[in-house]
C-alpha positions in Angstrom: -14.3 -13.6 13.5 -17.0 -15.0 10.9 -16.6 -11.3 9.3 -13.1 -11.3 8.8 -13.4 -15.0 7.5 -16.7 -13.8 4.8 -14.8 -10.6 3.7 -11.5 -12.4 3.6 -13.2 -15.3 1.3 -15.0 -12.6 -0.9 -12.4 -10.7 -1.7 -9.9 -14.1 -2.4 -12.7 -15.5 -4.6 -13.0 -11.9 -6.3 -9.1 -12.4 -7.3 -8.8 -15.8 -8.5 -7.1 -15.0 -11.9 -5.3 -12.1 -10.8 -2.7 -13.2 -8.1 0.5 -14.3 -9.5 3.7 -16.4 -7.7 6.1 -14.9 -9.6 7.9 -12.2 -12.4 7.9 -15.1 -14.7 4.2 -16.1 -14.8 2.5 -12.2 -14.6 1.0 -11.0 -17.5 2.3 -7.7 -19.4 0.9 -4.4 -18.2 2.1 -1.1 -18.8 3.5 -0.4 -15.1 4.2 -2.1 -12.4 2.9 -0.3 -8.7 5.6 -1.0 -6.3 4.6 -0.5 -3.3 6.6 1.2 -0.1 7.8 -0.5 2.9 10.5 1.1 6.0 13.2 2.3 4.9 16.5 2.5 7.6 17.5 5.7 8.3 20.9 5.3 6.1 18.6 4.8 3.1 18.5 1.4 2.9 15.5 -0.5 1.7 14.1 -3.1 4.7 14.4 -6.3 3.4 10.3 -6.5 2.9 10.7 -3.3 0.3 14.0 -5.0 -1.4 11.9 -8.0 -2.1 9.4 -5.8 -4.1 11.8 -3.9 -5.6 13.2 -7.2 -7.1 10.2 -8.3 -8.4 9.7 -5.1 -10.0 13.4 -4.7 -11.6 12.5 -8.7 -12.8 9.0 -7.6 -15.0 11.0 -4.9 -16.3 13.9 -7.1 -17.3 11.5 -9.6 -18.2 9.7 -6.8 -20.6 6.7 -8.2 -18.4 6.2 -4.0 -17.5 7.9 -1.0 -19.5 7.8 1.1 -16.3 7.9 1.2 -12.1 5.7 3.4 -10.6 7.5 3.4 -7.1 5.0 4.8 -4.0 5.3 5.8 -0.9 4.8 8.3 1.8 7.2 10.1 4.1 8.1 12.8 1.7 10.6 11.9 -1.1 12.6 9.7 1.7 10.9 6.2 1.0 10.4 6.7 -3.0 14.0 7.9 -2.8 15.7 5.2 -1.7 13.2 3.2 -4.0 14.6 4.5 -7.4 18.3 4.4 -5.8 18.0 1.1 -5.7 16.4 0.2 -8.8 19.2 2.4 -10.9 22.1 0.6 -8.9 20.2 -2.5 -10.1 20.2 -1.5 -13.7 17.0 0.1 -14.0 17.4 3.0 -16.2 15.9 6.4 -15.1 13.3 6.9 -17.4 12.1 3.7 -16.7 10.9 4.7 -13.1 7.8 7.4 -11.9 7.8 8.3 -8.1 4.8 8.6 -6.1 5.2 10.8 -2.9 1.5 10.5 -2.0 1.1 7.1 -1.0 0.8 7.4 2.5 -1.5 4.2 2.2 -2.6 1.3 -0.2 -5.4 3.2 -1.1 -3.5 6.6 -1.6 -1.2 4.5 -3.6 -3.9 3.5 -6.1 -6.2 6.6 -6.2 -2.8 8.1 -7.5 -2.2 5.2 -9.9 -5.5 5.8 -11.1 -5.6 10.0 -10.9 -2.4 11.5 -11.0 -0.5 8.7 -13.6 -3.6 7.8 -15.2 -2.8 4.0 -14.6 -5.5 2.1 -16.0 -4.0 -1.7 -16.4 -1.0 -2.4 -13.7 1.1 -4.8 -11.6 1.0 -4.5 -8.0 4.2 -6.2 -6.5 3.8 -6.3 -2.0 4.3 -9.3 -0.2 1.5 -11.7 -0.1 -1.4 -10.8 2.3 -0.6 -7.1 1.1 -0.4 -7.3 -2.4 -3.8 -9.4 -2.5 -5.3 -6.2 -0.5 -3.3 -3.4 -2.4 -4.9 -5.7 -6.0 -8.5 -5.9 -4.4 -8.8 -2.1 -3.5 -7.1 -1.0 -7.4 -9.9 -3.5 -9.0 -12.7 -2.0 -7.0 -11.9 1.6 -7.8 -11.2 1.3 -11.6 -8.2 -0.5 -12.5 -7.3 -3.9 -14.3 -4.8 -4.6 -11.6 -3.3 -7.8 -11.0 -0.7 -8.8 -8.6 2.8 -10.8 -8.4 4.0 -12.1 -4.9 7.5 -10.5 -3.2 8.7 -12.9 -1.0 7.9 -12.4 2.3 10.0 -11.5 5.6 10.7 -12.6 8.4 11.9 -11.8 11.5 10.6 -10.3 15.0 7.6 -8.5 13.1 6.4 -11.1 10.8 3.5 -12.0 13.5 2.4 -8.3 14.2 2.4 -8.2 10.4 0.3 -10.8 9.7 -2.3 -9.5 12.2 -2.0 -6.2 11.0 -2.6 -7.1 7.3 -5.8 -9.1 8.6 -7.3 -5.8 9.7 -6.4 -3.5 7.2 -8.2 -6.3 4.9 -11.5 -5.5 6.7 -10.8 -2.1 6.7 -9.8 -2.1 2.8 -12.8 -4.0 2.4 -15.0 -1.0 4.6 -13.1 1.7 2.5 -13.9 0.9 -1.0 -17.0 -0.5 -0.2 -19.1 1.4 2.0 -16.8 4.5 1.4 -17.8 4.3 -2.4 -21.0 4.8 -1.2 -20.5 8.6 0.0 -18.2 9.3 -3.1 -15.0 8.9 -1.2 -13.0 7.0 -3.9 
């Protein structure tokens, strides 16, 4: 428990000045990295994913970003649903980039850096996940800031919160210990 708390505190300290509560307060960057989440079998984004997409769309409308990079796994199903949602909400198709290689947060960050040559970006996700993603991006050489998407509610909130605590430790290990072995 002490290790978890120490890692959390060190990450939060490192992220001071890089996390924003909404699109209106976010800095201007070339691209917003919208991290994927659950898509229902009928192709509808889950409420968590809709919240992320809505924040990304707002960043675009406010001129805070020029492009939305949608990253997710599950082949093209997840990012296809993300793209369809954004276009249905007025986003031009040429303002959207798709990354089907985002099976995990680290993969999304590495893909943004390597495949999409992103050196500066804004990450969009729910608070705990967004902080972990911004930390990961910054540790692998991307000048990243983050904007919080509204949290989702429901019966899986507790599972999400517990999962994020462990994922934070894992991310810290990946980018700090993994870097020693040339893995990022």
